[in-house]
C-alpha positions, -999 to 999 in steps of 0.1 A, spaced: -871 176 -366 -875 149 -392 -844 127 -396 -839 102 -424 -831 67 -412 -818 55 -446 -781 58 -453 -751 41 -470 -715 43 -458 -684 29 -475 -650 38 -460 -623 13 -470 -594 33 -456 -572 18 -428 -571 48 -403 -542 52 -378 -548 82 -356 -528 96 -327 -499 116 -314 -467 98 -324 -482 74 -349 -461 88 -377 -432 71 -361 -449 38 -367 -455 43 -404 -429 16 -412 -449 -10 -394 -481 -5 -414 -489 -27 -444 -477 -11 -476 -495 -16 -509 -462 -19 -529 -425 -16 -530 -419 17 -550 -438 49 -542 -442 82 -559 -438 105 -529 -459 137 -534 -453 169 -515 -462 205 -521 -440 231 -538 -437 249 -505 -409 247 -480 -425 234 -448 -424 197 -455 -386 199 -459 -381 226 -433 -397 207 -405 -382 174 -414 -414 156 -425 -400 146 -458 -368 132 -445 -387 113 -417 -411 99 -443 -384 87 -466 -366 71 -436 -399 54 -425 -406 41 -460 -370 28 -464 -374 10 -431 -405 -6 -446 -386 -17 -477 -401 9 -500 -381 29 -525 -393 64 -534 -394 89 -563 -401 125 -552 -425 149 -569 -425 183 -552 -446 206 -573 -482 204 -560 -499 238 -558 -522 250 -530 -550 245 -555 -536 218 -577 -536 221 -615 -544 195 -641 -510 200 -658 -493 192 -625 -514 160 -622 -503 150 -657 -467 157 -650 -467 136 -618 -484 107 -635 -458 106 -662 -431 104 -636 -449 76 -618 -451 57 -651 -415 63 -660 -403 50 -627 -428 21 -625 -442 32 -592 -468 8 -578 -483 32 -552 -484 68 -541 -476 84 -508 -492 118 -503 -474 138 -476 -490 172 -470 -522 191 -468 -555 186 -486 -541 199 -519 -514 172 -520 -538 144 -510 -565 157 -535 -539 157 -563 -528 122 -554 -562 108 -564 -561 123 -598 -524 112 -602 -533 77 -591 -559 75 -619 -537 90 -646 -507 68 -637 -527 37 -649 -551 52 -675 -545 68 -709 -553 102 -722 -559 135 -703 -573 137 -668 -602 159 -680 -612 129 -702 -626 113 -670 -644 144 -656 -682 141 -657 -691 178 -657 -683 210 -675 -659 204 -704 -650 169 -692 -655 140 -716 -671 117 -690 -651 86 -699 -651 58 -674 -619 49 -655 -610 16 -671 -579 6 -651 -576 5 -613 -557 36 -600 -525 32 -580 -531 27 -542 -526 58 -520 -511 62 -486 -521 96 -471 -501 114 -444 -518 147 -437 -497 176 -423 -528 198 -419 -563 193 -405 -589 208 -429 -602 187 -458 -606 152 -446 -592 141 -479 -572 114 -463 -604 94 -456 -625 102 -486 -623 95 -523 -626 131 -535 -600 155 -550 -606 190 -564 -585 199 -594 -583 231 -615 -582 229 -653 -562 261 -658 -570 260 -695 -608 264 -689 -609 279 -654 -628 249 -640 -623 236 -605 -640 202 -603 -643 175 -576 -635 140 -588 -636 107 -569 -644 70 -573 -644 42 -548 -609 32 -559 -595 67 -550 -600 62 -513 -566 61 -497 -558 25 -485 -540 39 -455 -542 72 -436 -517 79 -409 -529 110 -390 -505 123 -364 -515 157 -349 -478 165 -342 -474 171 -379 -498 200 -378 -479 219 -351 -460 238 -378 -491 252 -395 -492 290 -391 -522 306 -373 -541 319 -404 -539 286 -422 -548 267 -391 -580 288 -391 -587 284 -428 -582 246 -426 -601 242 -393 -631 262 -406 -631 242 -438 -634 210 -418 -662 225 -398 -680 237 -429 -679 202 -443 -699 191 -413 -722 221 -411 -731 218 -448 -740 181 -443 -760 188 -413 -782 214 -431 -782 195 -464 -814 177 -475 -793 145 -476 -787 146 -439 -796 113 -421 -795 98 -386 -759 87 -387 -745 118 -405 -764 140 -379 -746 123 -350 -712 126 -366 -715 161 -380 -729 177 -348 -701 162 -328 -675 173 -353 -688 208 -352 -688 208 -314 -652 195 -312 -638 219 -338 -657 250 -325 -645 241 -290 -608 239 -298 -601 260 -329 -594 292 -311 -568 274 -290 -553 258 -320 -550 291 -338 -538 312 -309 -517 286 -292 -502 267 -321 -481 245 -298 -511 232 -279 -510 196 -289 -543 187 -274 -561 214 -294 -543 202 -325 -554 166 -318 -590 177 -312 -591 196 -345 -575 166 -362 -603 144 -348 -630 168 -359 -615 169 -393 -613 131 -395 -650 129 -386 -659 155 -412 -640 135 -438 -657 102 -429 -691 116 -437 -682 129 -472 -701 101 -489 -726 96 -461 -742 129 -467 -737 156 -494 -722 191 -491 -742 220 -504 -737 249 -528 -716 269 -503 -687 248 -516 -697 252 -552 -698 290 -550 -663 290 -534 -648 266 -558 -658 289 -586 -638 317 -569 -607 297 -566 -610 284 -601 -604 319 -613 -582 330 -583 -561 299 -574 -540 320 -549 -571 323 -527 -569 296 -500 -600 274 -502 -608 278 -465 -604 316 -468 -629 316 -496 -654 297 -476 -650 321 -447 -656 351 -470 -689 336 -482 -702 319 -451 -720 347 -433 -739 358 -465 -745 322 -476 -760 309 -443 -779 341 -436 -796 337 -469 -805 301 -460 -817 311 -425 -839 339 -440 -857 312 -461 -865 292 -429 -856 259 -445 -844 242 -413 -845 266 -384 -842 240 -357 -810 227 -372 -793 261 -371 -805 265 -335 -788 232 -327 -756 242 -345 -755 274 -324 -759 254 -292 -729 231 -300 -709 261 -311 -709 277 -277 -744 291 -272 -762 265 -252 -793 287 -247 -797 295 -284 -834 297 -295 -832 315 -328 -816 303 -361 -797 336 -364 -779 327 -332 -759 304 -355 -746 335 -373 -737 351 -340 -718 320 -328 -700 317 -362 -690 354 -365 -677 353 -329 -656 323 -336 -642 339 -367 -633 370 -347 -617 349 -320 -595 333 -347 -586 365 -364 -604 357 -397 -635 379 -395 -621 406 -419 -612 385 -449 -621 403 -482 -626 393 -518 -610 426 -527 -578 414 -510 -575 388 -538 -584 411 -567 -620 399 -570 -646 425 -582 -684 424 -583 -685 423 -621 -673 387 -619 -702 374 -598 -724 363 -627 -694 344 -642 -687 327 -609 -724 316 -607 -723 300 -641 -690 283 -634 -703 270 -600 -733 254 -617 -713 240 -646 -685 224 -625 -701 217 -591 -738 217 -599 -744 184 -581 -741 202 -547 -769 226 -556 -792 195 -557 -785 189 -520 -797 224 -510 -830 224 -491 -844 251 -513 -832 259 -549 -808 288 -554 -815 309 -585 -787 326 -604 -799 359 -589 -797 344 -554 -761 333 -560 -751 368 -573 -768 383 -542 -748 360 -519 -716 370 -536 -726 407 -534 -735 405 -497 -702 387 -490 -683 414 -509 -700 442 -491 -704 424 -457 -742 429 -459 -747 397 -441 -772 406 -414 -798 423 -436 -832 406 -434 
């Protein structure tokens, strides 16, 4: 199995990880004195006291806050613009993102637009974006995740939906890395079982994709395989025993590792195909969309025999130590999905119909085409439609 020995890694985020570390937020170096505090439009951040505790910690650190509480599960460009206006109006000098991946994703776009003119889509390089360079340094970001799924707290990327054009695009520059990430597994205890599964599998797919990507290298292989092993070994407990703090901490660690390798190796078109779905159906949780596609997507890849030994190795770290065939990976994956209660997710549950698959394919290439370049073998438009179709009909084991 050939492994590239060339790689480049840049992660400027100060990372504080561990149970109880949220209580030490006030002792961490803050990048300013007035923060735009971002939370989702849901209830959990308030209900479980995370917002009040964060405000108290920041006050203890000498930081004033302005609250913005309208971030969607798949954040919209219009929301980014509204929050950036608020940051300007109150002369905020940094951002605190308290929440899941959507809140932290949105914080990166908001950080850019709080210091730069125009519309956020002016700075998008693909699709209908205008491709302008970011002229002014974005506001610094402090990330406090309350979920374990995207790794966004330690990478520069954020996925934003332009609701006017139905485009979901990933955006990130070196200056949108959070300067500080405080990752306390206790904050994930309140995540319900289904979303624990969606988020945990999202984190695992980040590593799986990078392990089978043609951009994989010696360092990414070490990190991704270990991350997959950790998540696969603990996600069932985290889903079915939500108060199991050790399982939550292990998933948090696997998620952190999956985030750290975001710029060390590239994801593949699995994420592109899913982002096209959520661009048109923003109520579809991103992790659920990845789960819907995963069997069909990776079966297609295995049938092309582009990296058989890598799928065997993935199966081994996912609980099949005697695996010898690449399809053992699909067996391990589907068993894990069943154990977590997410094996029966359906596109139809979200109103998606087969006549949209060609449109999804075009959208995926236009908005997230860069990930297709990391595939080990090119996917044609017909291949993409076939993957969507197989996922829709659950025809995932046909050879």
